[in-house]
C-alpha positions as semicolon CSV with decimal commas, in nm:
position;residue;x (nm);y (nm);z (nm)
1;M;1,446;-0,712;0,150
2;Q;1,151;-0,933;0,062
3;K;1,052;-0,691;-0,216
4;Y;1,402;-0,708;-0,359
5;L;1,413;-1,087;-0,347
6;R;1,068;-1,118;-0,505
7;A;1,179;-0,885;-0,784
8;Q;1,495;-1,091;-0,829
9;A;1,291;-1,411;-0,846
10;V;1,073;-1,259;-1,119
11;V;1,380;-1,149;-1,315
12;D;1,524;-1,498;-1,284
13;S;1,183;-1,648;-1,376
14;D;1,207;-1,830;-1,046
15;D;0,861;-1,743;-0,907
16;K;1,001;-1,767;-0,553
17;G;1,187;-2,092;-0,627
18;S;1,509;-2,083;-0,427
19;F;1,376;-1,794;-0,218
20;E;1,055;-1,976;-0,123
21;N;1,152;-2,049;0,238
22;I;1,258;-1,696;0,328
23;F;0,925;-1,526;0,255
24;N;0,729;-1,499;0,576
25;Q;0,426;-1,328;0,714
26;A;0,485;-0,970;0,814
27;V;0,453;-0,885;1,181
28;L;0,266;-0,577;1,292
29;E;0,410;-0,451;1,618
30;I;0,182;-0,233;1,827
31;N;0,332;0,046;2,036
32;T;0,102;0,050;2,338
33;K;0,230;0,396;2,432
34;H;0,121;0,553;2,103
35;P;-0,165;0,803;2,151
36;I;-0,388;0,631;1,893
37;I;-0,355;0,293;2,064
38;Q;-0,408;0,449;2,406
39;R;-0,722;0,624;2,279
40;L;-0,857;0,297;2,136
41;A;-0,801;0,127;2,473
42;Q;-0,975;0,416;2,651
43;I;-1,275;0,400;2,415
44;Q;-1,303;0,025;2,469
45;K;-1,304;0,071;2,848
46;E;-1,555;0,356;2,845
47;Y;-1,798;0,216;2,587
48;P;-1,755;-0,162;2,570
49;E;-2,103;-0,227;2,426
50;D;-2,166;0,085;2,214
51;P;-2,197;-0,030;1,848
52;D;-2,115;0,314;1,704
53;T;-1,796;0,339;1,907
54;S;-1,716;-0,023;1,827
55;D;-1,749;0,047;1,453
56;E;-1,527;0,353;1,485
57;G;-1,267;0,146;1,667
58;K;-1,276;-0,128;1,404
59;E;-1,240;0,129;1,126
60;T;-0,944;0,286;1,306
61;I;-0,777;-0,052;1,346
62;D;-0,832;-0,132;0,976
63;L;-0,686;0,207;0,886
64;I;-0,380;0,150;1,106
65;F;-0,322;-0,195;0,959
66;N;-0,357;-0,084;0,597
67;T;-0,139;0,223;0,654
68;A;0,130;0,003;0,809
69;A;0,107;-0,234;0,512
70;L;0,152;0,056;0,268
71;A;0,443;0,194;0,469
72;A;0,608;-0,149;0,456
73;G;0,579;-0,154;0,077
74;Y;0,289;-0,394;0,039
75;T;0,014;-0,342;-0,216
76;L;-0,340;-0,316;-0,086
77;D;-0,601;-0,547;-0,235
78;N;-0,855;-0,266;-0,252
79;A;-0,705;0,082;-0,270
80;A;-1,049;0,239;-0,327
81;E;-1,175;0,098;0,005
82;Y;-0,865;0,230;0,182
83;S;-0,926;0,572;0,029
84;K;-1,285;0,566;0,158
85;M;-1,160;0,479;0,508
86;V;-0,914;0,769;0,504
87;L;-1,177;1,017;0,383
88;K;-1,430;0,893;0,640
89;M;-1,176;0,933;0,921
90;L;-1,075;1,280;0,802
91;T;-1,439;1,385;0,781
92;R;-1,500;1,256;1,133
93;V;-1,201;1,453;1,265
94;A;-1,299;1,769;1,077
95;S;-1,654;1,761;1,214
96;K;-1,543;1,752;1,579
């Protein structure tokens, strides 16, 4: 709906104008029962101080966030960085 209203504002040369108050921050809801989230929680419990595991967890979280943003119709600021994250994750999975 926000995408539609933004497009309408551009067509009307409104640049948000009358729609300014309805644009809000998106909310990312986390399903704590999802296997990815459960695995992240498990990794955190097992290796709380391991920097390699911590980096992998951070990368996974960034990947989840950016994927959710894309799925919601947002444009990523740096698509090339997102692509690198995806390839790095796929390489990690393929090498296991």
